[in-house]
N, CA, C and O atoms as CSV, one atom per row, in Angstrom:
chain,resi,resn,atom,element,x,y,z
A,1,MET,N,N,114.624,87.039,88.123
A,1,MET,CA,C,114.618,87.862,87.283
A,1,MET,C,C,114.824,88.854,88.415
A,1,MET,O,O,114.541,88.577,89.580
A,2,THR,N,N,115.491,90.404,87.903
A,2,THR,CA,C,115.553,91.488,88.589
A,2,THR,C,C,114.682,92.566,87.638
A,2,THR,O,O,114.666,92.451,86.412
A,3,ASP,N,N,114.058,93.482,88.256
A,3,ASP,CA,C,113.075,94.122,87.661
A,3,ASP,C,C,113.720,95.031,86.430
A,3,ASP,O,O,112.891,95.389,85.592
A,4,GLU,N,N,114.846,95.375,86.252
A,4,GLU,CA,C,115.423,95.623,85.278
A,4,GLU,C,C,115.403,94.850,84.223
A,4,GLU,O,O,115.112,95.344,83.134
A,5,ASN,N,N,115.685,93.590,84.333
A,5,ASN,CA,C,115.388,92.418,83.213
A,5,ASN,C,C,114.511,92.232,82.733
A,5,ASN,O,O,114.378,92.044,81.524
A,6,GLN,N,N,113.530,92.236,83.700
A,6,GLN,CA,C,111.840,92.226,83.118
A,6,GLN,C,C,111.456,93.416,82.718
A,6,GLN,O,O,110.233,93.553,82.769
A,7,ILE,N,N,112.215,94.600,82.227
A,7,ILE,CA,C,111.905,95.489,81.023
A,7,ILE,C,C,112.604,95.323,79.965
A,7,ILE,O,O,112.229,95.905,78.947
A,8,THR,N,N,113.681,94.570,79.929
A,8,THR,CA,C,114.960,94.267,79.062
A,8,THR,C,C,114.318,93.568,78.477
A,8,THR,O,O,114.092,93.982,77.340
A,9,GLU,N,N,113.613,92.070,78.868
A,9,GLU,CA,C,113.480,91.255,78.608
A,9,GLU,C,C,112.270,90.596,77.997
A,9,GLU,O,O,112.184,89.729,77.127
A,10,ASN,N,N,111.068,91.458,78.915
A,10,ASN,CA,C,110.024,90.735,78.577
A,10,ASN,C,C,109.889,91.137,77.185
A,10,ASN,O,O,110.547,92.044,76.676
A,11,THR,N,N,108.829,90.284,76.461
A,11,THR,CA,C,108.275,90.179,74.942
A,11,THR,C,C,107.360,90.801,74.857
A,11,THR,O,O,107.178,91.161,73.694
A,12,ASP,N,N,106.240,91.325,75.906
A,12,ASP,CA,C,104.989,92.003,76.036
A,12,ASP,C,C,105.606,93.400,75.498
A,12,ASP,O,O,106.435,94.107,76.070
A,13,PRO,N,N,104.797,93.671,73.869
A,13,PRO,CA,C,105.610,94.994,72.983
A,13,PRO,C,C,104.755,96.643,74.414
A,13,PRO,O,O,105.171,97.775,74.660
A,14,SER,N,N,103.660,95.944,74.877
A,14,SER,CA,C,102.853,96.941,75.304
A,14,SER,C,C,103.906,98.042,76.352
A,14,SER,O,O,104.005,99.266,76.441
A,15,LEU,N,N,104.697,96.676,77.156
A,15,LEU,CA,C,105.894,97.184,78.010
A,15,LEU,C,C,106.596,97.931,77.559
A,15,LEU,O,O,106.800,99.102,77.880
A,16,ASP,N,N,107.105,97.221,76.644
A,16,ASP,CA,C,108.198,98.076,75.957
A,16,ASP,C,C,107.708,99.489,75.124
A,16,ASP,O,O,108.692,100.086,74.688
A,17,GLU,N,N,106.504,100.108,74.828
A,17,GLU,CA,C,105.930,101.035,74.255
A,17,GLU,C,C,105.868,101.696,75.634
A,17,GLU,O,O,106.330,102.836,75.651
A,18,ARG,N,N,105.485,101.313,76.574
A,18,ARG,CA,C,105.198,102.355,77.791
A,18,ARG,C,C,106.368,102.344,78.465
A,18,ARG,O,O,106.230,103.258,79.278
A,19,ALA,N,N,107.713,101.743,78.663
A,19,ALA,CA,C,109.095,102.209,78.841
A,19,ALA,C,C,109.655,102.936,77.364
A,19,ALA,O,O,110.886,102.930,77.346
A,20,GLN,N,N,109.215,103.383,76.474
A,20,GLN,CA,C,109.873,103.976,75.440
A,20,GLN,C,C,109.267,105.237,75.600
A,20,GLN,O,O,109.929,106.273,75.539
A,21,ALA,N,N,107.792,105.214,75.845
A,21,ALA,CA,C,107.390,106.737,75.814
A,21,ALA,C,C,107.791,107.109,77.534
A,21,ALA,O,O,107.863,108.309,77.797
A,22,ILE,N,N,108.023,106.199,78.579
A,22,ILE,CA,C,108.381,106.880,79.993
A,22,ILE,C,C,110.123,107.855,79.528
A,22,ILE,O,O,110.574,108.919,79.954
A,23,GLN,N,N,110.548,107.072,78.726
A,23,GLN,CA,C,112.175,107.892,78.075
A,23,GLN,C,C,111.804,108.972,77.253
A,23,GLN,O,O,112.218,110.116,77.442
A,24,ALA,N,N,111.042,108.651,76.350
A,24,ALA,CA,C,110.977,109.837,75.491
A,24,ALA,C,C,110.038,111.523,76.248
A,24,ALA,O,O,110.245,112.553,75.608
A,25,VAL,N,N,109.196,111.622,77.403
A,25,VAL,CA,C,108.884,112.300,78.336
A,25,VAL,C,C,109.985,112.609,78.985
A,25,VAL,O,O,110.287,113.802,78.979
A,26,VAL,N,N,110.730,111.809,79.592
A,26,VAL,CA,C,112.113,112.527,80.749
A,26,VAL,C,C,113.076,113.085,79.805
A,26,VAL,O,O,113.664,114.150,79.988
A,27,ASP,N,N,113.240,112.195,78.612
A,27,ASP,CA,C,114.007,113.073,77.531
A,27,ASP,C,C,113.460,114.919,77.354
A,27,ASP,O,O,114.164,115.800,77.850
A,28,ARG,N,N,112.606,115.142,76.858
A,28,ARG,CA,C,111.510,115.960,76.473
A,28,ARG,C,C,111.725,116.803,77.848
A,28,ARG,O,O,112.304,117.874,77.669
A,29,VAL,N,N,111.487,116.608,78.726
A,29,VAL,CA,C,111.264,117.520,80.033
A,29,VAL,C,C,113.115,117.645,80.207
A,29,VAL,O,O,113.651,118.749,80.115
A,30,THR,N,N,113.670,116.783,80.379
A,30,THR,CA,C,115.009,117.161,80.741
A,30,THR,C,C,115.477,117.992,79.588
A,30,THR,O,O,115.260,119.129,80.008
A,31,SER,N,N,116.032,118.129,78.285
A,31,SER,CA,C,116.179,119.042,77.559
A,31,SER,C,C,115.628,120.648,77.865
A,31,SER,O,O,116.108,121.654,77.342
A,32,TRP,N,N,114.837,120.626,78.553
A,32,TRP,CA,C,114.537,122.045,78.548
A,32,TRP,C,C,113.704,122.252,79.873
A,32,TRP,O,O,112.544,122.602,79.656
A,33,GLN,N,N,114.034,122.117,81.128
A,33,GLN,CA,C,113.803,122.480,82.390
A,33,GLN,C,C,115.219,122.276,83.187
A,33,GLN,O,O,115.386,122.206,84.404
A,34,ASP,N,N,116.254,122.197,82.066
A,34,ASP,CA,C,117.722,122.825,83.589
A,34,ASP,C,C,117.228,123.911,84.028
A,34,ASP,O,O,116.582,124.701,83.338
A,35,GLY,N,N,117.485,124.038,85.188
A,35,GLY,CA,C,117.427,124.921,86.528
A,35,GLY,C,C,115.942,125.309,86.878
A,35,GLY,O,O,115.685,126.241,87.640
A,36,ALA,N,N,114.951,124.509,86.251
A,36,ALA,CA,C,114.087,124.853,86.619
A,36,ALA,C,C,113.368,124.252,88.226
A,36,ALA,O,O,113.537,123.038,88.344
A,37,THR,N,N,112.853,124.703,89.055
A,37,THR,CA,C,112.416,124.068,90.743
A,37,THR,C,C,111.917,122.472,90.485
A,37,THR,O,O,111.377,122.113,89.439
A,38,GLU,N,N,112.200,121.571,91.642
A,38,GLU,CA,C,112.044,120.232,91.170
A,38,GLU,C,C,110.342,120.074,91.280
A,38,GLU,O,O,109.859,118.974,91.010
A,39,GLY,N,N,109.699,120.886,91.570
A,39,GLY,CA,C,108.000,121.224,91.874
A,39,GLY,C,C,107.707,121.353,89.973
A,39,GLY,O,O,106.763,120.678,89.563
A,40,THR,N,N,108.265,121.940,89.229
A,40,THR,CA,C,108.339,121.987,87.803
A,40,THR,C,C,108.767,120.865,86.981
A,40,THR,O,O,108.036,120.328,86.148
A,41,VAL,N,N,110.007,120.510,87.241
A,41,VAL,CA,C,109.496,119.283,86.487
A,41,VAL,C,C,108.805,118.140,86.802
A,41,VAL,O,O,108.717,117.216,85.993
A,42,GLU,N,N,108.169,118.092,88.189
A,42,GLU,CA,C,107.547,116.592,88.303
A,42,GLU,C,C,105.802,117.178,87.207
A,42,GLU,O,O,105.059,116.479,86.517
A,43,GLN,N,N,105.749,118.569,87.499
A,43,GLN,CA,C,104.628,118.905,86.802
A,43,GLN,C,C,104.830,118.544,85.384
A,43,GLN,O,O,104.096,117.613,85.056
A,44,GLU,N,N,105.640,119.012,84.380
A,44,GLU,CA,C,105.832,118.657,83.169
A,44,GLU,C,C,106.305,117.431,82.824
A,44,GLU,O,O,106.425,117.085,81.649
A,45,LEU,N,N,106.689,116.487,84.105
A,45,LEU,CA,C,106.657,115.192,83.776
A,45,LEU,C,C,105.487,114.304,83.596
A,45,LEU,O,O,105.336,113.333,82.855
A,46,ARG,N,N,104.291,115.156,84.889
A,46,ARG,CA,C,103.414,114.807,84.750
A,46,ARG,C,C,102.356,114.890,83.752
A,46,ARG,O,O,101.539,114.024,83.440
A,47,ASP,N,N,102.504,116.075,83.302
A,47,ASP,CA,C,101.755,117.038,81.923
A,47,ASP,C,C,102.301,115.717,80.881
A,47,ASP,O,O,101.654,114.891,80.237
A,48,GLY,N,N,103.696,115.921,81.030
A,48,GLY,CA,C,103.932,114.759,79.647
A,48,GLY,C,C,103.616,113.121,79.841
A,48,GLY,O,O,103.734,112.432,78.828
A,49,PHE,N,N,103.382,112.733,80.580
A,49,PHE,CA,C,102.744,111.213,80.772
A,49,PHE,C,C,101.722,111.121,80.452
A,49,PHE,O,O,101.317,110.144,79.823
A,50,ALA,N,N,100.761,112.430,80.898
A,50,ALA,CA,C,99.541,112.587,80.620
A,50,ALA,C,C,98.947,112.635,78.902
A,50,ALA,O,O,98.024,112.007,78.383
A,51,GLU,N,N,99.767,113.507,78.402
A,51,GLU,CA,C,99.487,113.654,77.307
A,51,GLU,C,C,99.790,112.056,76.195
A,51,GLU,O,O,99.182,111.711,75.182
A,52,ALA,N,N,100.769,111.489,76.799
A,52,ALA,CA,C,101.252,110.010,76.057
A,52,ALA,C,C,100.241,108.833,76.807
A,52,ALA,O,O,100.217,107.614,76.637
A,53,GLY,N,N,99.626,109.492,77.482
A,53,GLY,CA,C,98.429,108.180,77.973
A,53,GLY,C,C,99.600,107.544,78.662
A,53,GLY,O,O,100.511,107.966,77.949
A,54,VAL,N,N,100.154,106.831,79.550
A,54,VAL,CA,C,101.329,106.392,80.883
A,54,VAL,C,C,101.100,106.709,81.520
A,54,VAL,O,O,101.262,107.925,81.618
A,55,ASP,N,N,100.310,105.772,82.939
A,55,ASP,CA,C,100.419,105.920,84.108
A,55,ASP,C,C,101.555,105.818,84.765
A,55,ASP,O,O,102.091,104.711,84.787
A,56,VAL,N,N,102.077,106.751,85.335
A,56,VAL,CA,C,103.276,106.481,86.229
A,56,VAL,C,C,103.191,106.688,87.790
A,56,VAL,O,O,103.043,107.879,88.064
A,57,PRO,N,N,103.215,106.319,88.279
A,57,PRO,CA,C,103.566,105.932,90.211
A,57,PRO,C,C,104.167,107.433,90.529
A,57,PRO,O,O,105.119,107.868,89.881
A,58,ASP,N,N,103.380,108.373,91.836
A,58,ASP,CA,C,104.208,109.505,92.088
A,58,ASP,C,C,105.014,109.006,92.521
A,58,ASP,O,O,105.988,109.558,92.008
A,59,ASP,N,N,105.446,108.095,93.330
A,59,ASP,CA,C,106.912,108.203,93.944
A,59,ASP,C,C,107.935,107.938,92.381
A,59,ASP,O,O,109.134,108.216,92.358
A,60,ASP,N,N,107.240,107.405,91.258
A,60,ASP,CA,C,108.530,107.054,90.179
A,60,ASP,C,C,108.397,108.741,89.834
A,60,ASP,O,O,109.441,109.385,89.733
A,61,VAL,N,N,107.315,109.295,89.692
A,61,VAL,CA,C,107.587,110.758,89.480
A,61,VAL,C,C,108.422,111.305,89.841
A,61,VAL,O,O,109.017,112.114,89.130
A,62,ARG,N,N,108.821,110.990,91.342
A,62,ARG,CA,C,109.550,112.228,92.097
A,62,ARG,C,C,110.718,111.801,92.221
A,62,ARG,O,O,111.519,112.701,92.475
A,63,LYS,N,N,111.303,110.430,92.118
A,63,LYS,CA,C,112.611,109.636,91.550
A,63,LYS,C,C,113.142,110.440,90.222
A,63,LYS,O,O,114.269,110.876,89.988
A,64,LEU,N,N,112.431,110.468,89.753
A,64,LEU,CA,C,112.730,110.701,88.107
A,64,LEU,C,C,112.946,112.399,87.535
A,64,LEU,O,O,113.575,112.899,86.603
A,65,ALA,N,N,111.888,113.055,88.856
A,65,ALA,CA,C,112.015,114.609,88.889
A,65,ALA,C,C,113.776,114.908,89.420
A,65,ALA,O,O,114.700,115.432,88.798
A,66,GLY,N,N,113.728,114.384,90.665
A,66,GLY,CA,C,115.120,113.955,91.268
A,66,GLY,C,C,116.094,114.135,90.777
A,66,GLY,O,O,116.837,115.101,90.957
A,67,ALA,N,N,116.316,112.858,89.782
A,67,ALA,CA,C,117.158,112.746,89.116
A,67,ALA,C,C,117.804,113.833,87.702
A,67,ALA,O,O,118.901,114.065,87.195
A,68,ILE,N,N,116.148,114.334,87.468
A,68,ILE,CA,C,116.683,115.630,86.041
A,68,ILE,C,C,116.950,116.428,86.877
A,68,ILE,O,O,117.720,117.142,86.235
A,69,GLN,N,N,116.879,117.005,88.176
A,69,GLN,CA,C,117.785,118.297,88.571
A,69,GLN,C,C,118.794,117.869,89.133
A,69,GLN,O,O,119.803,118.568,89.039
A,70,ASP,N,N,118.883,116.420,90.004
A,70,ASP,CA,C,120.628,116.393,89.943
A,70,ASP,C,C,121.485,116.233,88.856
A,70,ASP,O,O,122.522,116.854,88.622
A,71,ARG,N,N,120.925,115.290,88.172
A,71,ARG,CA,C,122.159,115.389,86.923
A,71,ARG,C,C,122.234,116.602,86.251
A,71,ARG,O,O,123.276,117.257,86.225
A,72,HIS,N,N,121.238,116.938,85.722
A,72,HIS,CA,C,121.593,117.990,84.543
A,72,HIS,C,C,121.896,117.536,83.071
A,72,HIS,O,O,122.397,118.362,82.308
A,73,GLY,N,N,121.617,116.263,82.631
A,73,GLY,CA,C,121.879,115.809,81.830
A,73,GLY,C,C,121.287,114.551,81.479
A,73,GLY,O,O,120.366,114.150,82.191
A,74,ALA,N,N,121.757,113.682,80.246
A,74,ALA,CA,C,120.989,112.863,80.311
A,74,ALA,C,C,120.470,111.516,81.379
A,74,ALA,O,O,121.229,110.722,81.933
A,75,VAL,N,N,118.969,111.545,81.463
A,75,VAL,CA,C,118.860,110.786,82.352
A,75,VAL,C,C,117.871,109.500,82.108
A,75,VAL,O,O,116.654,109.525,81.927
A,76,SER,N,N,118.863,108.227,82.162
A,76,SER,CA,C,117.672,106.808,81.795
A,76,SER,C,C,116.704,106.393,82.755
A,76,SER,O,O,116.863,105.963,83.898
A,77,ALA,N,N,115.516,106.630,81.988
A,77,ALA,CA,C,114.345,106.596,83.173
A,77,ALA,C,C,114.681,104.859,83.588
A,77,ALA,O,O,114.427,104.493,84.736
A,78,GLN,N,N,115.019,104.272,82.994
A,78,GLN,CA,C,115.126,102.709,83.282
A,78,GLN,C,C,115.838,102.879,84.773
A,78,GLN,O,O,115.296,103.018,85.869
A,79,ASP,N,N,117.129,102.823,84.452
A,79,ASP,CA,C,117.982,102.926,85.438
A,79,ASP,C,C,117.566,103.929,86.779
A,79,ASP,O,O,118.075,103.548,87.833
A,80,VAL,N,N,116.792,105.037,86.863
A,80,VAL,CA,C,116.406,105.607,88.242
A,80,VAL,C,C,115.478,104.451,88.092
A,80,VAL,O,O,116.149,103.451,87.834
A,81,LEU,N,N,114.277,104.201,88.146
A,81,LEU,CA,C,113.502,103.389,88.092
A,81,LEU,C,C,113.689,101.882,88.422
A,81,LEU,O,O,112.642,101.286,88.671
A,82,SER,N,N,114.599,101.313,88.458
A,82,SER,CA,C,115.104,100.831,88.587
A,82,SER,C,C,115.985,100.233,89.676
A,82,SER,O,O,116.177,99.039,89.908
A,83,ALA,N,N,116.527,101.394,90.353
A,83,ALA,CA,C,117.278,101.444,91.155
A,83,ALA,C,C,116.680,101.764,92.531
A,83,ALA,O,O,117.412,101.849,93.517
């Protein structure tokens, strides 16, 4: 089973809630951080994850920030973190 399948097929509701919380923060930051520096995007992601009570490793925060900076549009947290 791949990591992506573990996220979508896992029946543990806390994992689904975690994935939803991560995506909600990514969506919020993406919507108003277009053009911001990657450092600013990283900090906003960290702040959002802290507010949501979600622990996201530093490497994953950097991956998500990079994707937000590169894509300038909708970012799927699941796709970024499973790549």
